[in-house]
C-alpha positions as CSV (number, residue, x, y, z in Angstrom):
1,M,-5.8,22.3,9.5
2,D,-3.7,22.0,12.7
3,E,-4.2,22.6,16.4
4,A,-3.1,26.2,16.2
5,K,-5.5,27.0,13.3
6,V,-8.4,25.3,15.2
7,K,-7.8,27.5,18.2
8,A,-7.5,30.6,16.0
9,I,-10.9,30.0,14.3
10,C,-12.6,29.3,17.6
11,W,-11.2,32.5,19.1
12,R,-12.0,34.5,16.0
13,L,-15.6,33.3,16.0
14,T,-16.1,33.8,19.8
15,I,-14.5,37.3,19.9
16,G,-16.3,38.3,16.6
17,L,-19.7,37.2,17.9
18,E,-19.2,39.0,21.2
19,L,-18.0,42.1,19.5
20,L,-21.2,42.0,17.4
21,T,-23.2,41.7,20.6
22,A,-21.2,44.5,22.3
23,V,-21.3,46.9,19.3
24,L,-24.8,46.2,17.9
25,A,-27.1,45.0,20.7
26,V,-25.8,46.3,24.0
27,P,-25.6,50.1,23.2
28,T,-28.9,50.0,21.3
29,A,-30.5,48.0,24.1
30,V,-29.2,50.3,26.9
31,L,-30.2,53.4,25.0
32,F,-33.6,52.1,24.3
33,I,-34.2,51.1,27.9
34,I,-33.0,54.5,29.2
35,I,-35.0,56.5,26.7
36,G,-38.1,54.3,26.7
37,G,-38.1,54.0,30.5
38,M,-37.5,57.7,31.2
39,Y,-34.6,56.8,33.5
40,S,-32.9,59.5,35.4
41,F,-29.1,59.9,35.3
42,D,-28.6,57.9,38.4
43,K,-30.9,55.1,37.3
44,S,-29.3,55.1,33.9
45,L,-26.0,54.3,35.5
46,L,-27.7,51.4,37.3
47,V,-29.1,50.2,34.0
48,V,-25.5,50.3,32.5
49,L,-24.2,48.4,35.5
50,G,-26.9,45.8,35.3
51,A,-26.3,45.3,31.5
52,T,-22.5,45.0,32.1
53,I,-23.0,42.4,34.9
54,A,-25.4,40.4,32.8
55,L,-23.1,40.6,29.7
56,F,-20.1,39.2,31.6
57,T,-22.2,36.6,33.4
58,S,-23.7,35.3,30.2
59,Y,-20.2,34.6,28.8
60,I,-20.6,31.0,30.0
61,V,-22.7,30.3,26.9
62,P,-20.0,31.5,24.5
63,T,-17.5,29.4,26.5
64,V,-19.6,26.3,25.9
65,R,-19.9,27.2,22.2
66,F,-16.1,27.7,22.0
67,F,-15.3,24.2,23.3
68,R,-18.1,22.6,21.2
69,L,-16.7,24.1,18.1
70,K,-13.1,23.3,19.1
71,T,-14.1,19.6,19.6
72,L,-15.8,19.6,16.1
73,L,-12.8,21.3,14.3
74,R,-10.3,19.0,15.9
75,K,-11.9,16.1,14.0
76,T,-10.7,17.8,10.8
77,I,-7.0,17.6,11.7
78,P,-5.5,15.3,9.0
79,D,-3.9,12.8,11.5
80,F,-7.4,12.1,12.9
81,F,-9.5,12.8,9.9
82,Q,-7.7,10.3,7.6
83,H,-8.5,7.4,9.9
84,L,-12.3,8.0,9.7
85,N,-14.6,6.2,7.3
86,L,-16.7,7.9,4.7
87,N,-19.9,8.1,6.8
88,E,-18.0,9.7,9.8
89,K,-16.3,12.3,7.5
90,Q,-19.7,13.2,5.9
91,K,-21.2,13.5,9.4
92,I,-18.5,16.0,10.4
93,K,-19.1,18.1,7.2
94,L,-22.8,18.1,7.8
95,Q,-22.2,19.3,11.4
96,L,-20.1,22.2,10.2
97,L,-22.8,23.2,7.7
98,E,-25.4,23.0,10.4
99,F,-23.3,24.9,13.0
100,P,-24.4,28.5,11.9
101,K,-28.1,27.5,12.4
102,M,-27.2,25.6,15.6
103,N,-25.4,28.8,16.9
104,S,-28.8,30.5,17.1
105,L,-29.6,28.2,20.1
106,Y,-26.5,29.6,21.9
107,F,-27.6,33.1,21.1
108,L,-31.2,32.6,22.3
109,V,-30.0,30.9,25.6
110,Q,-27.4,33.7,26.2
111,W,-29.9,36.6,25.7
112,S,-32.9,34.8,27.3
113,F,-30.7,34.6,30.4
114,G,-29.0,37.9,30.0
115,I,-32.0,40.3,29.6
116,P,-33.9,39.0,32.8
117,L,-30.5,39.0,34.7
118,A,-29.9,42.6,33.7
119,A,-33.4,43.7,34.8
120,F,-33.0,41.7,38.0
121,V,-29.7,43.3,38.9
122,T,-31.0,46.8,38.0
123,F,-34.2,46.5,40.0
124,Q,-32.3,45.4,43.1
125,F,-31.5,49.1,43.7
126,F,-35.0,50.5,43.3
127,S,-38.6,49.4,42.6
128,P,-39.4,49.9,38.9
129,T,-42.6,51.5,37.6
130,L,-44.5,50.1,34.6
131,V,-42.8,52.6,32.3
132,E,-39.3,51.6,33.6
133,Y,-40.2,47.9,33.3
134,L,-41.8,47.9,29.9
135,P,-38.6,48.4,27.7
136,Y,-37.1,45.2,29.1
137,A,-40.2,43.3,28.0
138,I,-40.1,44.8,24.5
139,L,-36.2,44.4,24.2
140,P,-36.2,40.8,22.7
141,I,-38.4,42.0,19.8
142,L,-35.8,44.8,19.2
143,I,-32.6,42.8,19.6
144,Y,-33.2,39.1,18.8
145,P,-33.7,39.4,15.0
146,V,-30.6,41.6,14.4
147,L,-28.3,39.4,16.6
148,G,-29.7,36.2,15.2
149,V,-29.1,37.1,11.6
150,S,-25.7,38.7,12.2
151,H,-24.5,35.8,14.3
152,F,-25.7,33.4,11.5
153,F,-23.8,35.2,8.7
154,L,-20.6,35.7,10.7
155,T,-20.6,32.0,11.8
156,E,-21.1,30.9,8.2
157,L,-18.2,33.0,7.0
158,L,-15.7,31.7,9.5
159,V,-16.9,28.0,9.2
160,S,-16.5,28.3,5.4
161,E,-12.7,28.7,5.9
162,V,-12.8,25.1,7.2
163,L,-15.2,23.8,4.5
164,V,-12.9,25.0,1.6
165,M,-10.1,22.7,2.8
166,K,-9.1,19.9,0.4
167,E,-10.3,17.1,2.6
168,L,-13.8,18.5,3.1
169,K,-14.2,20.3,-0.3
170,D,-14.0,17.0,-2.3
171,L,-16.1,15.1,0.2
172,P,-19.4,14.2,-1.6
173,L,-22.8,14.8,0.1
174,E,-26.3,13.9,-0.8
175,A,-28.5,17.0,-1.3
176,H,-31.3,15.7,0.9
177,T,-29.0,15.3,3.9
178,I,-28.0,19.0,3.9
179,P,-30.2,21.4,5.9
180,K,-31.5,24.3,3.7
181,V,-31.7,27.9,4.6
182,G,-32.5,29.5,1.2
183,I,-31.7,32.9,-0.2
184,Y,-35.3,33.9,0.1
185,A,-35.3,33.1,3.8
186,R,-32.0,34.9,4.3
187,I,-33.3,38.1,2.6
188,F,-36.6,37.8,4.4
189,F,-35.0,37.5,7.9
190,T,-32.5,40.2,7.2
191,M,-35.1,42.6,6.1
192,S,-37.3,41.6,9.0
193,A,-34.5,42.2,11.4
194,V,-33.9,45.7,9.9
195,F,-37.6,46.6,10.0
196,S,-38.2,45.0,13.4
197,M,-35.5,47.1,15.0
198,T,-36.6,50.3,13.3
199,L,-40.3,49.8,13.9
200,T,-39.9,48.6,17.4
201,A,-37.6,51.3,18.6
202,L,-38.9,54.4,16.7
203,G,-42.5,53.2,16.8
204,Y,-42.4,52.6,20.5
205,L,-41.0,56.1,21.1
206,L,-43.3,57.8,18.7
207,V,-46.4,56.1,20.1
208,A,-45.3,56.9,23.6
209,E,-44.8,60.5,22.7
210,V,-48.1,60.8,20.9
211,T,-50.1,59.1,23.6
212,K,-48.2,61.0,26.3
213,F,-47.4,57.6,27.9
214,I,-43.9,58.9,28.4
215,Q,-42.6,62.4,28.1
216,L,-39.4,62.6,26.0
217,Q,-37.0,65.4,26.7
218,N,-35.1,66.6,23.6
219,A,-37.1,64.3,21.4
220,E,-35.3,65.3,18.2
221,L,-31.9,64.5,19.7
222,T,-33.2,61.3,21.2
223,L,-34.7,60.1,18.0
224,L,-31.6,61.1,16.0
225,L,-29.4,59.2,18.4
226,M,-31.6,56.1,18.2
227,A,-31.7,56.4,14.4
228,A,-27.9,56.6,14.3
229,F,-27.6,53.4,16.4
230,I,-30.2,51.7,14.2
231,T,-28.3,52.8,11.0
232,V,-25.1,51.2,12.4
233,N,-26.9,48.0,13.0
234,I,-28.4,48.0,9.6
235,F,-25.0,48.7,8.0
236,V,-23.2,45.9,9.9
237,L,-26.1,43.5,9.2
238,T,-26.3,44.1,5.5
239,S,-22.5,44.1,5.2
240,L,-22.4,40.6,6.7
241,F,-25.2,39.5,4.4
242,V,-23.5,40.8,1.3
243,K,-20.1,39.4,2.3
244,A,-21.6,36.0,2.9
245,M,-23.3,36.0,-0.5
246,K,-20.3,37.5,-2.2
247,F,-17.9,34.8,-0.8
248,N,-20.1,32.0,-2.0
249,T,-20.7,33.7,-5.4
250,I,-17.0,34.3,-5.9
251,Q,-16.3,30.6,-5.3
252,M,-19.0,29.7,-7.9
253,A,-17.8,32.3,-10.4
254,T,-14.1,31.2,-10.0
255,R,-15.1,27.6,-10.7
256,Y,-17.2,28.6,-13.7
257,K,-14.2,30.5,-15.1
258,E,-12.0,27.4,-14.6
259,L,-14.6,25.3,-16.3
260,A,-14.7,27.7,-19.2
261,S,-11.0,27.1,-19.6
262,G,-11.5,23.3,-19.5
263,D,-10.1,22.8,-15.9
264,L,-12.0,19.9,-14.4
265,R,-9.5,19.2,-11.6
266,E,-11.2,21.1,-8.8
267,S,-14.6,20.9,-7.3
268,V,-16.8,23.6,-5.8
269,P,-16.8,23.8,-2.0
270,I,-20.1,23.6,-0.3
271,I,-19.9,26.5,2.2
272,S,-23.5,27.5,2.7
273,T,-26.9,25.9,3.0
274,D,-28.7,28.1,0.5
275,E,-29.5,27.5,-3.2
276,L,-25.9,28.2,-4.1
277,G,-24.6,25.6,-1.6
278,H,-27.1,23.0,-2.9
279,G,-26.3,24.1,-6.5
280,S,-22.6,23.3,-5.7
281,I,-23.6,19.6,-5.3
282,S,-25.2,19.5,-8.7
283,L,-22.2,21.4,-10.2
284,N,-19.8,18.9,-8.5
285,S,-21.8,16.0,-9.8
286,F,-21.7,17.6,-13.3
287,I,-17.9,18.0,-13.1
288,L,-17.5,14.4,-11.9
289,N,-19.6,13.1,-14.8
290,I,-17.6,15.3,-17.3
291,R,-14.4,13.9,-15.8
292,K,-15.7,10.4,-16.3
293,I,-16.9,11.1,-19.8
294,T,-13.6,12.9,-20.7
295,S,-11.6,10.0,-19.2
296,V,-13.6,7.5,-21.2
297,V,-13.2,9.6,-24.4
298,I,-9.5,10.0,-23.9
299,E,-9.1,6.3,-23.2
300,G,-11.3,5.4,-26.2
301,S,-9.5,7.8,-28.6
302,D,-6.1,6.5,-27.4
303,K,-7.3,2.9,-27.9
304,V,-8.7,3.6,-31.3
305,N,-5.5,5.4,-32.3
306,A,-3.4,2.5,-31.0
307,D,-5.7,-0.1,-32.6
308,A,-5.6,1.7,-35.9
309,K,-1.9,1.8,-35.9
310,I,-1.8,-1.9,-35.0
311,I,-4.2,-2.7,-37.8
312,A,-2.1,-0.5,-40.2
313,T,1.0,-2.3,-39.1
314,Q,-0.7,-5.7,-39.5
315,T,-2.1,-4.8,-42.9
316,Q,1.4,-3.7,-44.1
317,G,2.7,-7.1,-42.9
318,L,-0.3,-8.8,-44.6
319,T,0.5,-6.9,-47.8
320,Q,4.0,-8.1,-47.7
321,A,2.8,-11.6,-46.9
322,M,0.5,-11.5,-49.9
323,M,3.4,-10.4,-52.1
324,D,5.5,-13.1,-50.7
325,Q,2.7,-15.6,-51.2
326,A,2.4,-14.6,-54.8
327,S,6.1,-15.1,-55.3
328,S,5.9,-18.4,-53.4
329,S,3.0,-19.5,-55.7
330,E,5.2,-19.0,-58.7
331,E,8.1,-20.8,-57.1
332,M,5.6,-23.6,-56.0
333,S,4.4,-24.0,-59.6
334,A,8.0,-24.5,-60.7
335,G,8.5,-26.8,-57.7
336,V,5.6,-29.0,-58.7
337,E,7.1,-29.6,-62.1
338,E,10.3,-30.6,-60.5
339,M,8.4,-32.8,-58.0
340,S,6.8,-34.7,-60.9
341,A,10.3,-35.6,-62.1
342,S,11.3,-36.5,-58.6
343,I,8.3,-38.8,-58.2
344,R,9.3,-40.8,-61.2
345,S,12.8,-41.2,-59.9
346,T,11.4,-42.2,-56.5
347,A,10.0,-45.4,-58.0
348,F,13.4,-46.4,-59.3
349,G,14.9,-45.6,-55.9
350,A,12.3,-47.7,-54.1
351,K,13.6,-50.9,-55.9
352,K,17.1,-50.1,-54.7
353,Q,15.8,-49.4,-51.2
354,N,14.3,-52.9,-51.1
355,D,17.7,-54.5,-51.8
356,I,19.4,-52.4,-49.3
357,T,16.8,-53.3,-46.7
358,I,17.5,-57.0,-47.1
359,E,21.2,-56.5,-46.6
360,A,20.6,-54.4,-43.5
361,K,18.3,-57.1,-42.1
362,D,21.2,-59.6,-42.3
363,L,23.5,-57.2,-40.4
364,V,20.9,-56.7,-37.7
365,L,20.8,-60.5,-37.1
366,K,24.6,-60.6,-36.6
367,M,24.3,-57.6,-34.2
368,E,21.7,-59.5,-32.2
369,S,24.1,-62.4,-31.7
370,S,26.8,-60.1,-30.4
371,I,24.6,-58.3,-28.0
372,V,23.4,-61.6,-26.5
373,S,27.0,-62.5,-25.8
374,I,27.6,-59.1,-24.2
375,H,24.5,-59.5,-22.0
376,D,25.8,-62.9,-20.6
377,L,29.2,-61.4,-19.8
378,M,27.6,-58.4,-18.0
379,S,25.5,-60.8,-15.8
380,L,28.6,-62.7,-14.8
381,T,30.5,-59.5,-14.0
382,E,27.6,-58.3,-11.9
383,N,27.7,-61.4,-9.7
384,E,31.5,-61.0,-9.1
385,T,31.1,-57.4,-8.2
386,K,28.4,-58.1,-5.6
387,Q,30.8,-60.6,-3.9
388,M,33.5,-57.9,-3.9
389,E,31.1,-55.4,-2.3
390,E,30.3,-57.9,0.5
391,E,34.1,-58.5,1.2
392,T,34.7,-54.8,1.2
393,K,32.0,-54.2,3.8
394,L,33.5,-57.0,6.1
395,G,37.0,-55.3,5.8
396,Q,35.4,-51.9,6.7
397,K,33.7,-53.4,9.8
398,A,37.1,-54.9,10.9
399,L,38.8,-51.6,10.5
400,L,36.0,-49.9,12.5
401,S,36.6,-52.4,15.3
402,T,40.4,-51.7,15.2
403,L,39.7,-48.0,15.2
404,A,37.6,-48.4,18.4
405,A,40.3,-50.4,20.1
406,M,42.9,-47.8,19.2
407,S,40.7,-45.1,20.7
408,E,40.5,-47.1,23.9
409,I,44.3,-47.6,24.0
410,E,44.7,-43.8,23.4
411,S,42.4,-43.1,26.3
412,S,44.3,-45.6,28.6
413,V,47.7,-44.0,27.6
414,D,46.3,-40.6,28.5
415,H,45.0,-41.9,31.8
416,T,48.5,-43.5,32.5
417,S,50.1,-40.1,31.8
418,N,47.8,-38.4,34.3
419,V,48.7,-41.0,36.9
420,I,52.4,-40.6,36.3
421,Q,52.1,-36.8,36.7
422,V,50.4,-37.4,40.1
423,I,53.4,-39.7,41.1
424,G,55.7,-36.9,40.0
425,E,53.8,-34.4,42.2
426,I,54.1,-36.9,45.1
427,S,57.9,-37.2,44.6
428,D,58.1,-33.4,44.8
429,K,56.3,-33.4,48.1
430,I,58.5,-36.3,49.4
431,G,61.5,-34.1,48.6
432,L,60.0,-31.2,50.6
433,L,59.2,-33.6,53.5
434,S,62.8,-34.9,53.6
435,L,64.1,-31.3,53.6
436,N,61.9,-30.4,56.5
437,A,63.0,-33.6,58.3
438,A,66.7,-32.8,57.8
439,I,66.1,-29.3,59.2
440,E,64.4,-30.7,62.3
441,A,67.2,-33.3,62.7
442,A,69.7,-30.5,62.6
443,R,67.9,-28.6,65.3
444,A,67.8,-31.8,67.5
445,G,71.5,-32.1,67.3
446,D,73.1,-35.5,68.2
447,A,69.7,-36.9,69.1
448,G,68.5,-36.3,65.5
449,R,71.4,-37.8,63.6
450,G,69.7,-41.0,63.0
451,F,66.6,-39.3,61.8
452,A,68.8,-37.1,59.5
453,V,70.2,-40.3,57.8
454,V,66.6,-41.5,57.2
455,A,65.6,-38.1,55.9
456,S,68.6,-38.2,53.5
457,E,67.6,-41.6,52.2
458,I,64.0,-40.5,51.7
459,S,65.3,-37.5,49.7
460,K,67.4,-39.8,47.5
461,L,64.4,-42.1,47.0
462,G,62.2,-39.1,46.0
463,E,64.8,-37.9,43.5
464,Q,65.1,-41.4,42.0
465,T,61.3,-41.7,41.8
466,L,61.1,-38.2,40.1
467,S,63.8,-39.2,37.6
468,N,62.1,-42.5,36.8
469,T,58.7,-40.7,36.5
470,K,60.1,-38.3,33.9
471,R,61.4,-41.2,31.8
472,I,58.2,-43.1,32.1
473,L,56.2,-40.0,31.2
474,E,58.4,-39.5,28.0
475,A,57.8,-43.2,27.1
476,V,54.0,-42.8,27.6
477,S,54.1,-39.6,25.5
478,K,55.8,-41.4,22.7
479,A,53.3,-44.3,23.0
480,S,50.4,-41.8,22.9
481,T,51.8,-40.1,19.8
482,S,52.3,-43.5,18.1
483,T,48.8,-44.6,19.1
484,K,47.3,-41.4,17.6
485,S,49.3,-41.9,14.4
486,G,48.1,-45.5,14.2
487,R,44.5,-44.5,14.8
488,L,44.8,-41.9,12.0
489,A,46.2,-44.4,9.6
490,V,43.5,-46.9,10.5
491,S,40.9,-44.1,10.0
492,N,42.3,-43.3,6.6
493,T,42.3,-47.0,5.7
494,E,38.7,-47.2,6.8
495,K,37.8,-44.2,4.6
496,T,39.7,-45.8,1.7
497,F,37.6,-49.0,2.2
498,Q,34.5,-46.9,2.3
499,Q,35.4,-45.2,-0.9
500,I,36.2,-48.6,-2.4
501,G,32.7,-49.8,-1.3
502,N,31.1,-46.8,-2.8
503,S,33.0,-47.3,-6.1
504,V,32.0,-51.0,-6.1
505,H,28.4,-50.0,-5.4
506,T,28.5,-47.5,-8.3
507,T,30.1,-50.2,-10.5
508,I,27.3,-52.6,-9.7
509,D,24.7,-49.9,-10.6
510,L,26.5,-49.2,-13.9
511,I,26.6,-53.0,-14.7
512,K,22.9,-53.2,-13.9
513,Q,22.2,-50.3,-16.2
514,S,24.4,-51.9,-18.9
515,T,22.5,-55.2,-18.5
516,E,19.2,-53.4,-18.8
517,M,20.5,-51.5,-21.9
518,T,21.5,-54.8,-23.5
519,K,18.0,-56.1,-22.9
520,K,16.5,-53.0,-24.5
521,Q,18.9,-53.3,-27.4
522,L,17.7,-56.9,-28.0
523,E,14.1,-55.6,-27.9
524,L,15.0,-52.7,-30.3
525,I,16.8,-55.1,-32.7
526,E,13.6,-57.3,-32.7
527,N,11.6,-54.2,-33.5
528,V,14.1,-53.2,-36.2
529,K,13.7,-56.6,-37.9
530,K,10.0,-56.1,-38.0
531,S,10.5,-52.5,-39.3
532,F,12.7,-53.8,-42.1
533,E,10.0,-56.2,-43.1
534,K,7.5,-53.4,-43.2
535,L,10.0,-51.2,-45.0
536,T,10.2,-53.8,-47.8
537,I,6.5,-53.8,-48.2
538,S,6.4,-50.0,-48.0
539,A,9.0,-49.7,-50.9
540,M,6.7,-51.8,-53.1
541,E,3.8,-49.5,-52.3
542,I,5.8,-46.4,-52.9
543,E,6.5,-47.6,-56.5
544,Q,2.8,-48.0,-57.0
545,N,1.9,-44.6,-55.5
546,T,4.4,-42.6,-57.4
547,N,2.4,-43.0,-60.6
548,E,-0.7,-41.7,-58.9
549,Q,1.3,-38.7,-57.5
550,A,2.4,-37.7,-60.9
551,S,-1.2,-37.1,-62.0
552,T,-2.0,-35.4,-58.8
553,S,0.9,-32.9,-59.2
554,E,-0.6,-31.7,-62.5
555,E,-3.9,-30.9,-60.7
556,L,-1.9,-29.2,-58.0
557,A,-0.3,-26.9,-60.5
558,K,-3.7,-25.7,-61.7
559,S,-4.8,-25.0,-58.1
560,I,-1.6,-22.9,-57.5
561,A,-2.5,-20.8,-60.5
562,S,-5.9,-20.1,-58.9
563,I,-4.3,-19.2,-55.6
564,T,-2.1,-16.7,-57.3
565,E,-5.1,-14.8,-58.8
566,G,-6.8,-14.8,-55.3
567,T,-3.7,-13.4,-53.7
568,E,-3.6,-10.4,-56.1
569,Y,-7.2,-9.6,-55.2
570,L,-6.5,-9.8,-51.5
571,N,-3.5,-7.6,-51.9
572,Q,-5.7,-4.8,-53.4
573,F,-8.2,-5.2,-50.6
574,V,-5.6,-5.0,-47.9
575,S,-4.3,-1.7,-49.5
576,D,-7.8,-0.2,-49.1
577,I,-7.9,-1.3,-45.4
578,D,-4.5,0.3,-44.9
579,K,-5.9,3.7,-46.2
580,L,-9.0,3.4,-43.9
581,C,-6.8,2.8,-40.9
582,A,-4.7,5.8,-41.6
583,A,-7.8,8.0,-41.8
584,L,-9.2,6.4,-38.6
585,S,-5.9,7.1,-36.8
586,G,-6.0,10.8,-37.9
587,K,-9.6,11.2,-36.7
588,A,-8.7,9.6,-33.3
589,S,-5.7,12.0,-33.0
590,N,-7.9,15.0,-33.8
591,L,-10.5,13.8,-31.1
592,R,-7.7,13.5,-28.5
593,Q,-6.4,17.0,-29.3
594,T,-10.0,18.3,-28.9
595,I,-10.7,16.5,-25.6
596,D,-7.3,17.6,-24.3
597,F,-9.0,21.0,-23.8
598,F,-10.3,19.5,-20.5
599,K,-7.8,19.1,-17.7
600,I,-8.7,16.2,-15.3
């Protein structure tokens, strides 16, 4: 739904309703007024004029309906609709379902204003008699039912084009919130409209003719013409009724056909407020429940199938494990016999272990003495290294002071160079002044000779000053270069001292760690001595326990034989489980194939 489609639906509804009014109501109403009021030809023209003026004047009501419907349909544009919450979306759908019934209000206002206006305009040209006035009073009974029913069905057909959109079709609604205009009511009002128009028009004319209230001229032609207009009204009215019912029925039949093929993906649009529309809610609820059940069954069958395969895999592994266990039991039985022989040899080995333990204890005592000596040397080395670290820090501080002094000298040399450059500039200016003085002395002639001599001397003095300035500047430049080289060397020396200090610090840390390690080694050796004493006691106990283990191994051999028999029984039981899992997996696959009939 976009802006162009919104305008198209609004225009189609407005033009369609006005065409219904112009085709069904206006000709029939004008003909009824002219015939029933026994209007002359001139007055008939005035009746047509009044009806035309009233019709165009009453278009203000369709205009209001046009903009009301446009505002409502704009809310269904996706860019706006998707930002609404569920309650707001449901409210819009309910307003669209209620619009055909609400349109009756526009129709009533339009004609309740139009009929009196038509009579008022017509009677401005002459004073009506009772016979001429009476058809206008009866006209609502003739026109209102037909227009009301036809407007309702046409509005419902056009609004249904919006309600079948994906966004509104799948939007759930509670049945009690939807206004209901049942099929019985639709048929009743349709038939009432047909009979109302027929009985009102033909009955009025027949009664008037019989009672001589009015005198019809060419009664047969008049009645035939009125019957023709009524027939057209009945045909259009019933066509709209059938089309509205057919559209809704086709939607339901199409959905039932899709359900019969197992397609659960689409829901039924609620496009009317009759029993079919309310039945769509129940059908949609049924489809939703079937979807949930199908999803659960599919998920359950897949899970059962997967679990059956896992169990089958595990039972196969368990079967293999049982076979391996049986093989292991036989090997264990042979191993127990070998273990009995080993236990006997263990007692003999325990005596030898005791002797070896005593020798190892002596070696540990000697190792303890060596580690004590190493610990003392490490402590002495640590003290010497700390003193070296302090001296390195003092040397580093002295180099930093030297480096600061070199920086100051470099700054002074740079400043001296700047001063000498200024002197050189002054010497250049002295040369220019002496040249100007010589020029002025030449102009003065004999009177300026003495001044010319002074100017010449000043010029020589400026040249000597400039020459000396250049030599001084070169010397200062060399001094600056030397100062920078010296500062760089001192900086490198300071970095070297820093690296030495870091290395000394690292060495101290390593010595501390070594000292701590020697302490730990002493503690470990003490523990090792205690362990050797316990090991000697343990060797004696091993000799005593080996005899008991020999008798125990015989009992163990009997137990292993029992385990072997139980393993063979379990192996047979696992094989049965494996067969059951295969059958369960097959049934789960069949269930999944059956439930795949439904498309969700």
